[in-house]
C-alpha positions in Angstrom: 122.4 99.3 101.8 121.5 102.4 100.4 118.4 102.3 98.4 117.2 104.9 95.6 114.0 106.4 96.6 112.0 104.3 94.3 113.0 101.1 95.6 112.9 102.4 99.3 109.7 103.4 98.4 107.7 100.0 97.1 109.9 98.4 100.1 107.8 100.5 102.3 104.7 99.8 100.9 105.2 95.9 100.9 106.5 96.1 104.9 103.7 98.7 105.9 100.9 96.3 104.2 102.5 93.6 105.4 100.6 91.1 103.1 102.0 89.6 99.6 100.8 91.8 97.0 101.3 92.0 93.2 102.5 94.5 91.0 99.7 96.2 89.8 98.2 96.5 93.9 102.0 97.9 94.3 101.4 100.3 91.7 97.9 102.0 92.7 99.6 102.0 96.2 103.0 103.9 94.9 100.6 106.3 92.2 100.8 108.9 95.3 104.6 108.8 95.0 104.8 109.5 91.2 104.8 105.9 89.7 102.5 105.2 86.6 103.7 102.5 84.7 103.7 98.8 85.3 107.1 98.0 83.9 108.4 100.7 86.1 107.4 99.1 89.8 108.6 95.4 88.2 112.2 96.5 87.4 112.0 97.9 91.5 110.8 94.4 92.1 113.2 92.7 90.2 116.2 94.7 91.8 114.6 94.2 95.5 114.5 90.5 94.6 118.1 90.4 93.3 119.2 91.9 96.9 117.5 89.7 98.4 114.7 92.6 100.5 112.0 90.9 99.4 110.6 87.3 98.5 108.9 86.5 95.6 106.0 84.1 95.9 106.2 82.2 91.9 103.4 80.5 92.9 101.1 83.1 93.3 102.9 85.7 91.3 103.4 88.4 94.1 105.7 90.1 96.7 106.4 90.4 100.1 108.8 91.8 102.1 111.4 90.3 104.0 111.0 89.8 108.0 113.7 90.1 109.7 113.6 86.4 111.0 113.1 84.9 107.7 117.3 85.0 107.5 117.6 81.4 107.6 117.7 78.9 104.4 115.5 76.2 106.1 112.1 78.0 107.0 109.1 77.2 105.5 107.1 80.6 104.5 103.2 80.3 104.5 100.7 82.8 102.6 97.0 82.6 103.6 95.2 82.4 100.5 92.5 84.5 101.5 94.1 87.9 103.0 97.7 86.9 101.7 99.6 87.4 104.6 103.0 86.1 104.6 104.4 84.2 107.8 107.7 82.3 108.1 107.9 79.0 110.1 111.4 77.6 111.7 111.8 74.4 111.5 115.5 73.7 113.2 115.7 69.7 111.8 114.4 71.2 108.2 118.0 71.9 108.2 119.8 68.3 109.1 116.5 66.9 106.7 118.3 69.0 103.7 122.0 68.0 104.8 120.9 64.8 105.1 119.1 64.2 101.8 121.5 66.2 99.8 125.1 63.8 100.8 123.1 60.5 99.8 
């Protein structure tokens, strides 16, 4: 999938930082590339989220790059409250637990 320049830049920043970031933190990192308005960042984040390229962490109001191992729907996402690093934990048994629960 081909991304627009602005979308690719924001995705690159999130990937390089390897941690969750707020829209305003992203704006500060993106200013050298010509980004100046928070609304511009929010629109890009919405598109990247809709395309499942990044994660929106509602509890922190932050965003994180989606790592390759985050392809399964049955994972736990952990977020460090100190440094905002994001890690996914794959739990094979979680799939069967969810399936069993939804059938009941």
